[in-house]
C-alpha positions in Angstrom: -104.6 29.4 -126.0 -104.2 32.5 -123.8 -101.8 33.9 -126.4 -104.3 33.5 -129.2 -107.1 35.2 -127.3 -104.8 38.0 -126.1 -103.4 38.8 -129.6 -106.5 38.4 -131.6 -108.6 40.6 -129.2 -106.1 43.4 -129.9 -105.6 42.9 -133.6 -109.1 43.5 -134.6 -109.2 46.8 -132.6 -107.6 48.7 -135.4 -110.5 48.0 -137.7 -113.4 48.7 -135.3 -115.8 51.5 -135.8 -116.6 53.7 -132.8 -119.8 53.1 -131.0 -122.1 55.9 -129.9 -119.8 56.6 -126.9 -118.6 60.2 -126.8 -114.9 60.6 -127.6 -113.6 64.1 -126.7 -111.4 65.4 -129.4 -111.8 62.2 -131.5 -111.4 62.4 -135.2 -112.6 58.9 -135.8 -110.7 55.6 -136.4 -109.7 55.7 -140.0 -105.9 55.5 -140.5 -104.4 58.9 -141.4 -102.9 58.8 -144.9 -100.7 61.5 -146.3 -102.5 64.2 -148.3 -100.8 65.8 -151.3 -101.7 69.0 -153.0 -102.8 69.1 -156.6 -104.6 66.5 -158.7 -101.7 64.1 -159.1 -100.9 61.6 -156.4 -97.4 60.2 -156.2 -97.6 56.5 -155.2 -96.3 55.6 -151.8 -93.0 53.8 -152.1 -91.8 53.5 -148.5 -91.4 50.1 -146.9 -94.1 48.0 -145.2 -92.7 45.0 -143.3 -93.4 42.6 -140.4 -91.3 43.7 -137.4 -88.9 41.1 -135.9 -90.6 41.6 -132.5 -94.0 40.8 -133.8 -95.8 37.5 -133.3 -94.3 34.8 -135.7 -97.5 33.0 -136.4 -101.2 32.9 -135.4 -103.7 35.7 -134.9 -102.2 39.1 -135.3 -99.0 37.7 -136.9 -99.6 39.9 -139.9 -99.1 43.1 -137.9 -96.8 45.3 -140.1 -94.7 48.4 -139.7 -95.8 50.9 -142.3 -93.4 53.6 -143.5 -95.1 54.2 -146.8 -94.3 57.9 -146.6 -90.6 57.3 -146.4 -89.8 56.9 -150.1 -86.4 55.5 -150.7 -86.0 53.8 -147.3 -85.7 50.0 -146.7 -86.0 47.8 -143.6 -82.5 46.7 -142.5 -83.1 44.6 -139.4 -81.8 41.0 -139.8 -81.2 38.2 -137.4 -77.5 39.0 -137.6 -78.0 42.8 -137.2 -80.9 44.0 -135.1 -79.3 47.3 -134.5 -80.4 48.7 -137.9 -84.1 49.6 -138.4 -84.4 51.7 -141.6 -81.8 52.5 -144.3 -81.9 55.0 -147.2 -80.9 53.1 -150.3 -79.4 56.2 -151.9 -77.8 58.1 -149.1 -76.9 55.3 -146.7 -78.5 57.2 -143.8 -80.0 55.0 -141.1 -82.4 55.0 -138.3 -80.7 52.6 -135.9 -79.7 51.8 -132.3 -77.4 54.9 -132.3 -80.1 57.4 -133.4 -80.9 59.9 -130.7 -84.6 59.2 -130.3 -84.9 62.1 -127.8 -84.8 64.5 -130.7 -88.2 65.0 -132.3 -86.7 65.3 -135.8 -84.9 61.9 -135.4 -88.1 59.9 -135.5 -89.2 57.8 -138.5 -92.5 58.7 -140.2 -95.0 56.0 -139.4 -98.8 55.8 -139.5 -101.6 56.2 -137.1 -102.6 53.1 -135.1 -106.2 53.1 -133.7 -107.4 51.1 -130.8 -110.5 50.9 -128.6 -110.4 49.8 -125.0 -113.6 49.0 -123.1 -113.2 48.9 -119.3 -115.7 46.6 -117.6 -116.4 44.8 -114.3 -115.7 41.1 -114.6 -114.7 38.2 -112.4 -111.4 36.6 -113.0 -110.0 33.1 -112.4 -106.3 33.6 -112.6 -105.1 31.0 -110.2 -107.9 28.7 -109.0 -109.7 31.2 -106.7 -112.4 33.4 -108.1 -111.8 37.2 -108.0 -115.1 38.9 -108.2 -113.9 42.5 -108.3 -112.0 42.4 -111.6 -111.8 45.5 -113.8 -110.5 44.6 -117.3 -110.0 45.8 -120.8 -112.0 44.2 -123.6 -113.0 41.3 -121.4 -109.5 39.8 -120.9 -106.8 40.0 -118.3 -104.1 41.1 -118.9 -105.6 43.6 -121.4 -105.0 43.5 -125.2 -101.5 43.8 -126.5 -101.1 47.3 -128.0 -98.5 47.4 -130.8 -97.0 50.2 -132.7 -93.8 50.9 -134.6 -91.2 53.5 -133.9 -92.5 56.8 -135.3 -96.2 55.8 -135.3 -99.0 57.9 -133.8 -101.1 55.9 -131.4 -104.8 56.7 -130.8 -106.7 54.9 -128.1 -110.4 55.5 -127.3 -111.1 54.4 -123.7 -114.8 53.7 -123.0 -115.7 53.4 -119.3 -118.3 50.8 -118.7 -117.6 50.3 -115.0 -120.6 50.6 -112.7 -119.1 52.6 -109.8 -115.6 53.7 -110.8 -114.1 56.4 -112.8 -110.9 55.7 -114.7 -108.0 57.3 -116.5 -105.3 55.4 -118.5 -101.6 56.1 -118.3 -99.2 55.0 -121.0 -96.3 54.1 -118.8 -92.9 55.6 -119.9 -94.3 57.4 -123.0 -92.5 60.7 -123.2 -95.6 62.7 -124.2 -93.5 65.5 -125.7 -95.8 68.5 -125.8 -98.8 66.2 -125.1 -99.1 66.3 -121.3 -102.9 66.2 -121.6 -102.5 62.6 -122.9 -100.6 61.3 -119.9 -103.7 59.8 -118.3 -103.4 60.8 -114.7 -106.7 61.9 -113.1 -106.4 65.0 -111.0 -103.2 66.0 -112.8 -103.7 65.9 -116.6 -107.5 65.2 -116.7 -110.5 64.4 -114.7 -111.5 60.7 -114.4 -113.6 59.3 -117.3 -117.0 58.9 -115.7 -119.0 55.6 -116.2 -120.7 55.6 -119.6 -118.2 58.3 -120.9 -115.2 58.0 -123.1 -111.9 59.7 -123.8 -109.5 59.5 -126.7 -105.8 59.5 -126.1 -103.3 60.3 -128.9 -99.5 60.2 -128.5 -96.4 59.7 -130.7 -94.1 56.7 -130.4 -90.8 58.6 -130.2 -89.2 55.7 -128.3 -89.2 52.0 -128.9 -89.2 49.0 -126.6 -91.7 47.5 -124.1 -94.0 48.9 -121.5 -97.6 48.7 -120.2 -100.7 50.8 -120.0 -102.7 50.9 -116.8 -105.4 52.8 -114.9 -104.2 55.7 -112.7 -107.5 55.9 -110.8 -106.1 55.2 -107.3 -105.1 51.4 -107.1 -107.6 50.3 -109.8 -104.9 48.8 -112.1 -104.2 46.1 -109.5 -107.8 44.8 -110.0 -106.8 44.0 -113.6 -107.0 47.3 -115.5 -103.7 46.9 -117.3 -102.1 45.5 -120.4 -98.8 45.2 -122.4 -97.5 47.7 -125.0 -94.7 47.2 -127.6 -93.2 49.9 -129.7 -91.2 47.9 -132.3 -87.7 49.2 -133.2 -84.0 48.2 -133.2 -82.2 46.2 -130.6 -78.7 46.2 -129.2 -78.2 42.5 -129.7 -79.3 39.9 -132.2 -82.2 37.5 -131.9 -84.2 35.2 -134.1 -87.7 35.3 -132.7 -89.6 37.3 -130.1 -92.0 35.9 -127.5 -95.1 37.7 -126.4 -94.4 40.2 -123.6 -94.3 38.6 -120.1 -96.2 40.5 -117.4 -95.4 39.5 -113.9 -97.5 40.5 -111.0 -98.6 39.7 -107.4 -102.3 38.9 -107.1 -104.9 38.8 -104.4 -108.6 37.9 -104.1 -109.9 41.0 -102.5 -110.2 44.3 -104.4 -107.0 46.4 -104.4 -109.1 49.2 -102.9 -109.5 47.0 -99.8 -105.9 45.7 -100.0 -104.7 49.3 -99.5 -105.3 48.7 -95.8 -105.9 44.9 -95.5 -103.2 43.6 -97.8 -103.6 41.1 -100.6 -105.7 38.2 -99.4 -104.7 34.6 -100.5 -101.8 36.0 -102.6 -100.2 34.4 -105.5 -97.9 35.3 -108.4 -99.1 35.5 -112.0 -97.3 35.4 -115.4 -99.5 36.9 -118.0 -102.5 36.4 -115.9 -101.9 32.8 -115.0 -100.9 31.5 -111.5 -101.5 28.7 -108.9 -102.8 29.9 -105.5 -102.1 26.4 -104.0 -98.4 26.7 -104.9 -97.9 30.0 -103.2 -99.8 28.8 -100.1 -100.0 25.0 -99.7 -102.8 25.4 -97.1 -105.2 27.1 -99.5 -107.4 24.8 -101.6 -108.5 25.9 -105.1 -112.2 26.5 -105.6 -112.0 26.6 -109.4 -109.8 24.9 -112.0 -106.2 25.9 -111.6 -105.0 27.2 -115.0 -102.2 25.2 -116.7 -98.8 26.9 -115.9 -97.8 29.7 -118.2 -95.6 28.1 -120.8 -93.2 29.3 -123.5 -91.8 27.0 -126.2 -88.4 26.9 -127.7 -87.3 24.9 -130.7 -84.9 22.0 -129.9 -81.3 23.0 -129.6 -79.6 23.2 -133.0 -76.4 21.5 -133.8 -74.8 24.6 -135.4 -76.1 27.9 -133.8 -78.8 27.9 -131.1 -81.9 29.9 -131.8 -82.1 33.2 -129.9 -85.4 34.4 -128.3 -86.3 37.9 -127.2 -88.2 38.0 -123.9 -89.9 41.3 -122.8 -90.3 41.4 -119.0 -92.7 43.8 -117.3 -93.5 44.1 -113.6 -97.1 45.2 -113.1 -97.4 44.4 -109.4 -99.4 45.9 -106.6 -96.5 45.7 -104.1 -93.8 43.2 -105.2 -90.3 43.5 -106.7 -89.4 40.3 -108.5 -86.3 38.4 -109.4 -86.8 36.5 -112.7 -84.8 33.5 -113.8 -85.0 30.4 -116.0 -83.3 27.2 -114.9 -80.2 26.3 -116.9 -80.5 29.4 -119.2 -78.4 32.6 -119.1 -80.1 35.9 -119.7 -78.5 38.4 -122.0 -79.9 41.7 -120.8 -80.1 44.3 -123.6 -82.6 47.0 -122.5 -83.9 48.7 -119.3 -87.3 50.4 -119.5 -87.2 52.3 -122.9 -83.4 52.5 -123.0 -81.3 50.2 -125.1 -78.1 49.2 -123.2 -74.8 47.5 -124.0 -75.6 43.8 -123.4 -74.5 41.9 -120.3 -75.2 38.4 -119.0 -76.6 37.1 -115.7 -78.5 34.2 -114.4 -81.3 36.4 -113.1 -82.7 40.0 -113.4 -84.4 42.1 -110.7 -87.5 43.9 -112.0 -89.1 46.6 -109.8 -92.7 47.6 -110.2 -93.1 49.5 -113.5 -89.6 48.5 -114.7 -89.1 46.6 -117.9 -86.2 44.5 -119.3 -85.5 43.1 -122.7 -83.5 39.9 -122.4 -82.3 37.4 -125.0 -82.3 33.7 -124.2 -80.5 31.1 -126.3 -82.1 27.7 -126.9 -79.0 26.1 -125.3 -79.5 24.8 -121.8 -76.4 24.9 -119.6 -75.6 22.5 -116.8 -76.0 23.8 -113.3 -74.1 21.0 -111.6 -76.6 18.3 -112.4 -77.5 16.5 -115.6 -79.9 18.3 -118.0 -83.4 16.9 -118.0 -84.2 14.5 -120.9 -87.8 15.8 -121.3 -86.7 19.3 -122.2 -88.7 21.1 -119.4 -87.3 23.9 -117.3 -88.8 26.0 -114.5 -89.3 29.7 -115.0 -88.9 31.3 -111.6 -90.2 34.6 -110.2 -89.1 35.2 -106.6 -90.2 38.1 -104.5 -87.1 40.1 -103.6 -86.3 40.9 -100.0 -88.2 44.2 -99.9 -90.0 45.6 -96.9 -91.9 42.9 -94.9 -94.0 41.3 -97.6 -94.7 37.6 -96.8 -92.9 35.0 -98.9 -94.8 31.9 -100.2 -94.3 28.3 -99.4 -91.2 26.5 -100.7 -91.3 26.4 -104.5 -93.7 29.3 -104.7 -91.5 31.0 -107.3 -92.1 28.3 -109.9 -94.4 30.4 -112.0 -93.9 29.1 -115.5 -92.4 26.5 -117.7 -90.0 26.6 -120.7 -90.5 23.5 -122.9 -88.4 22.2 -125.8 -90.7 19.3 -126.8 -94.2 17.9 -126.4 -93.8 16.7 -122.9 -96.4 18.1 -120.5 -94.6 16.9 -117.3 -93.7 19.4 -114.6 -90.0 20.2 -114.7 -87.6 18.6 -112.3 -84.8 21.2 -112.7 -83.1 23.2 -110.0 -82.6 26.9 -109.7 -79.3 28.5 -110.6 -76.9 28.6 -107.6 -76.4 31.9 -105.9 -79.5 33.8 -107.1 -79.5 37.1 -105.2 -82.8 38.3 -103.7 -81.5 41.6 -102.4 -83.9 44.4 -102.9 -81.5 46.3 -105.2 -81.6 47.5 -108.8 -79.4 45.8 -111.4 -75.7 46.7 -111.0 -75.3 50.4 -111.7 -72.3 50.0 -114.1 -74.1 47.2 -116.1 -76.9 49.6 -117.3 -74.8 51.5 -119.8 -77.0 53.2 -122.5 -76.1 52.9 -126.2 -77.0 56.5 -126.9 -75.0 58.5 -124.4 -76.0 61.5 -122.4 -73.7 64.1 -120.9 -75.5 65.7 -118.0 -75.0 69.4 -117.4 -74.8 71.2 -114.1 -78.0 71.6 -112.1 -80.0 74.8 -112.8 -82.0 74.2 -109.6 -79.1 74.1 -107.2 -77.6 76.9 -105.2 -73.9 76.9 -104.9 -73.9 74.9 -101.6 -76.1 72.0 -102.9 -76.7 69.7 -105.8 -80.4 70.0 -106.3 -83.7 69.6 -104.5 -83.8 67.0 -101.7 -86.9 64.7 -101.6 -87.3 62.7 -98.5 -89.5 59.6 -98.3 -91.3 60.0 -95.0 -93.7 57.7 -93.2 -96.1 59.1 -90.5 -98.9 57.7 -88.5 -100.4 61.1 -87.9 -101.3 62.0 -91.5 -105.0 61.2 -91.0 -105.6 64.8 -90.1 -104.5 65.8 -93.7 -106.6 63.1 -95.4 -107.8 59.8 -94.1 -105.0 57.6 -95.6 -102.2 60.1 -95.6 -99.2 58.0 -94.4 -96.3 58.6 -96.9 -94.8 61.7 -98.6 -91.8 62.6 -100.7 -92.2 66.3 -101.2 -89.1 67.9 -99.7 -88.1 67.4 -96.1 -91.5 68.1 -94.5 -94.4 65.6 -94.3 -96.6 66.7 -97.2 -98.5 63.8 -98.8 -100.1 64.3 -102.1 -103.9 64.2 -102.7 -105.3 65.3 -106.0 -108.8 66.8 -106.7 -110.5 64.5 -109.2 -112.7 67.3 -110.5 -110.1 70.0 -110.8 -106.9 68.8 -112.5 -103.7 70.8 -112.6 -103.8 70.7 -116.4 -106.7 73.2 -116.3 -104.7 75.6 -114.2 -101.6 76.2 -116.4 -102.3 80.0 -116.3 -102.7 80.0 -112.6 -100.4 82.5 -110.8 -101.4 82.0 -107.2 -100.2 79.7 -104.5 -100.8 76.0 -105.3 -103.0 73.9 -103.1 -100.5 72.3 -100.6 -102.2 68.9 -101.1 -101.2 68.9 -104.7 -97.5 69.1 -103.8 -96.4 71.1 -106.9 -92.7 71.7 -107.5 -92.2 74.5 -110.1 -89.2 74.0 -112.3 -89.1 77.0 -114.6 -85.9 76.9 -116.5 -84.8 76.7 -120.1 -85.3 73.7 -122.4 -81.5 73.0 -122.3 -81.3 73.1 -118.5 -80.9 70.2 -116.1 -82.8 69.6 -112.8 -81.2 67.4 -110.2 -83.3 65.7 -107.5 -82.0 63.7 -104.5 -84.2 60.9 -103.5 -83.5 59.8 -99.9 -84.8 58.4 -96.7 -86.4 60.2 -93.8 -84.6 63.4 -93.2 -84.3 62.8 -89.5 -82.2 59.7 -89.7 -81.6 58.8 -93.3 -83.4 55.5 -92.9 -85.7 54.0 -95.5 -86.8 50.4 -95.9 -86.8 49.5 -99.5 -86.7 49.7 -102.1 -89.2 52.2 -103.4 -89.7 52.1 -107.2 -89.8 55.8 -108.0 -91.4 56.6 -111.4 -91.3 60.0 -113.2 -93.8 60.7 -115.9 -92.9 62.6 -119.1 -89.1 61.8 -119.0 -86.4 59.3 -118.9 -84.0 60.5 -116.2 -80.3 60.0 -115.7 -79.3 58.2 -112.5 -76.2 60.1 -111.4 -75.7 58.0 -108.3 -77.5 55.1 -106.5 -76.0 53.9 -103.2 -77.2 51.7 -100.3 -76.4 52.2 -96.6 -75.2 55.8 -96.9 -76.9 58.9 -95.6 -76.9 61.8 -98.1 -74.4 63.5 -98.8 -72.0 60.8 -97.5 -70.0 59.1 -100.3 -71.4 61.5 -102.9 -69.8 60.7 -106.3 -71.9 61.7 -109.3 -71.6 60.2 -112.8 -72.5 62.7 -115.5 -70.9 61.1 -118.5 -73.4 58.5 -119.9 -74.9 57.4 -116.6 -77.7 54.8 -116.5 -81.1 56.2 -117.4 -84.7 55.0 -117.3 -88.1 56.0 -116.0 -88.2 53.9 -112.8 -85.4 53.8 -110.2 -85.3 51.9 -106.9 -84.6 54.2 -104.0 -82.0 52.0 -102.2 -82.5 50.6 -98.7 -81.0 53.0 -96.2 -79.5 55.0 -99.0 -80.2 57.6 -101.7 -80.3 58.1 -105.4 -79.6 61.3 -107.4 -81.5 61.7 -110.7 -81.4 64.4 -113.4 -83.6 65.3 -116.3 -83.6 68.1 -118.9 -86.5 70.5 -118.7 -87.4 70.1 -122.4 -91.0 68.8 -121.9 -93.3 71.6 -120.6 -96.2 70.3 -118.5 -97.1 69.0 -115.1 -95.6 65.5 -114.5 -96.3 63.1 -111.7 -93.5 61.5 -109.7 -94.5 58.7 -107.4 -93.7 55.4 -105.8 -95.1 52.6 -107.9 -95.9 50.4 -104.9 -99.7 50.9 -105.4 -100.7 51.5 -101.8 -97.6 53.8 -101.1 -98.8 56.1 -103.9 -102.3 55.7 -102.5 -100.9 56.9 -99.1 -99.5 60.0 -100.7 -96.0 59.1 -101.8 -96.0 61.4 -104.8 -95.5 64.9 -106.1 -96.0 67.0 -109.2 -93.3 68.7 -111.2 -94.6 71.8 -112.9 -92.1 72.1 -115.8 -91.8 75.4 -117.5 -95.3 76.5 -116.7 -95.4 79.5 -119.2 -94.4 77.2 -122.1 -97.0 74.7 -121.1 -99.7 77.4 -120.9 -98.6 78.5 -124.4 -99.2 75.0 -125.7 -102.7 74.9 -124.2 -103.7 78.6 -124.0 -107.5 78.5 -123.4 -110.8 76.7 -124.0 -111.4 78.9 -127.1 -108.0 78.2 -128.6 -107.1 74.7 -127.4 -108.9 71.4 -128.4 -107.0 69.7 -125.6 -108.4 72.1 -123.0 -111.9 71.7 -124.5 -111.7 67.9 -124.4 -110.4 68.0 -120.8 -113.2 70.4 -119.7 -115.8 68.3 -121.4 -114.5 65.2 -119.5 -114.5 67.2 -116.2 -118.1 68.4 -116.7 -119.2 64.8 -117.2 -117.2 63.5 -114.2 -118.3 66.2 -111.8 -121.9 65.6 -112.8 -121.5 61.9 -112.1 -119.3 62.3 -109.0 -121.6 65.0 -107.6 -124.4 62.4 -107.2 -123.4 60.2 -104.3 -126.0 57.6 -105.4 -123.5 56.7 -108.1 -120.9 55.7 -105.6 -120.4 52.0 -104.8 -122.6 50.0 -104.1 -125.0 52.3 -106.0 -127.8 52.5 -103.5 -126.9 55.7 -101.6 -125.5 54.0 -98.5 -122.1 55.6 -99.1 -123.5 59.2 -99.1 -123.0 59.8 -95.4 -119.2 59.2 -95.8 -118.8 62.3 -98.1 -116.3 62.5 -100.9 -113.2 62.4 -98.7 -114.6 59.5 -96.7 -115.6 57.5 -99.7 -112.3 58.2 -101.6 -109.9 58.6 -98.6 -106.6 58.2 -100.4 -104.4 60.3 -102.8 -106.5 59.4 -105.8 -103.5 58.4 -108.0 
C-alpha cells in the first residue's frame, strides 16, 4: 500500500499545472521538445523505453526513458548485460558503464522532467507514536519518488506552505555543473523560500544511480522533509528486477529543532517511513496503530537460475550510521553513492548518513548454520553502528523489515548472519573500486612541505560566544564554526573582493579547471583524537579518497593512492584517524562541505569552498545579465520581508520577538 501511494503521488506530478504560486525563473511545466528550423519537421526516431530500474507493475510503472532526439540509437540493457545503456545501430558506439559521465559531452540527450513539491506541516504516525511536528512533501513521508533518466533535465518547483519555517531543497550528490544556484543551500546558494513563496530548481542528470533530496534549512529534513531520487542508467552487474529505493533513518517524536540539544525522544528506526517504537524500546507503549513491518517480496526460488533483485539503500538519518543485512542472503555490492564499482559480496553493508549503495540480492536463501524457514520469511536488519555514544535499542531492535517469498504473514524466525561487524568504519577501502578510473594529479593547493589543506574537526564548549549553538568546526586548525546569513547568501557575492565574513568559513580555491585540490580531514589538531565517524559530504563534486585510516595521527602512516582510488560524495572520517580527499577544480561556484550528522552541522561543523570565483562570477555576472541572480534576489527579497517581521516566527504570536534573530535561530542555519 505504501509503495502505491508513494509512486502514484510522484507520477502525476509531471502532468500538473502550476498553481498561482510564484516560481522564480520558471518557464512552466510543459516538456521541452526539440525545435527545428524551417517548415519541415523530421520525425523523432530515438528510443523510448521502460528503464530496468523502474517499477515493474502498479502506479507509475509506465515511467519511460525518452531519447527521442537520439536518432539511430537503441536501448541495449538486458537482464544478462546491464552495463550497456544505449547503442548506435550504425556505428556501434555506446553509452555504457565505461562512459566517463564526468565529461559534459558524454551525456545522452534526454527530455525535461517536471515535478512540483508542496512542503506542508503534517502529523505523522510512522511507528505507533504520533509525531505532531512533521514537515513533508506532497502530504506523504518519505516524499515522492523523483525519477529521471541519464541525460534528462530535471525541473522541480518547490512551494513552501509551512506556517513558520523557510525551506530550501538540496539534491544530494547532484554535480550541478555550472548551476551552483540550483544546489539548494540557504545562506550559500540562495535565501530560504519564505512561507507562501516558491522556487524552481533545474539541473541536469549527468550522473546515474540513487540519491535523495532534502531540506537544507537547519535540521528540517529530520522532521520529514526528504524523499528518494533515482537517475536511471547502466549497472556494473546484472539483475532482473528492481525494488523501490529503501530509505533508512532514525526517528524521534520531538521536532529535530528540539532534538539538536535534547536528542531524539522515544527513538526508533524506520524503513521507508515505517517502524515500530515498541520494538526499539520495549518499555514504550504505542498510542496509535503500529504500522505493519516494511516488507519486500521475492518470487520463490527458481530451479534453474534464481531471480536477481536490485536494492537501492539510502541513509537519511538525523544521527545514525547503519549496518544493513538480510538474514540468509548475500549482498552483491555494485555502487557507492553515484559511482558504479566492481562488484563484491558481503553479508552486510555499512551506510553512513547521506551515503547510498546499490546491492543485488539473489532469490536464493543460504543456510546460516540452521535450517531454512519453511514459511519463506526472513528478517531485514538495520543495526546502529558503534558510533559516538548513541543509545542502542532493546534486543531485536534491528529487525526493521521482512523479506517474504510467499503469502505467509508470520513474523520471521530467522537468525542474523554470524560475525556482522558493527564497527563505525566505511566499507573496506580496497573494495570500493570504481569502474571508470581516475588518475589524480598533484595538489595545486600544497606547498612543497605539505600535501594540501588540513581541516581539523574540533569540539569546543566555549563556542557560545560566537553564536549560541557553536560547538563544532572543521575550518582549518582553529575553532571557527560556520554560521550562514539566511538573507545574504554567498551566491550573491561572487564579485566580492573584500575579506569574507569569518562566520561563513570561506576557503578560496582559485586554480585551473584541470587542477586538483587535496584536503586532509582529521581529528582535533591538539591530540589527533576524534570520536567517529563523521560522515563528511562535499557538494558539487565526487571526490577521490586518497587515504582513509583509523587510529593514526596525520601524517603518520601516510600512503596515498592516486591511481583509481575510491570516490564518492560522502566519506566517513575514521575514528581517531584521518582521510585525504581530492577533487578537480572544474566546477566554479561556492560549495558546502559539512558533517551530515544533522546536529553536528547545526553546531557549525561545515565550511564553504569558493571554487574559481572569477569563473563563477562570469557565469552569473549581474542582476541585469543573469536570470539566476534575478531569481535569487527575488527569493531573498521575499524572505527578508517575511523574516524581518518577528510575528511570523514560531509560534506566530510575537512571543519569540524578544529573542531576536540569533536567539530564535541559534544554530549554523544549514
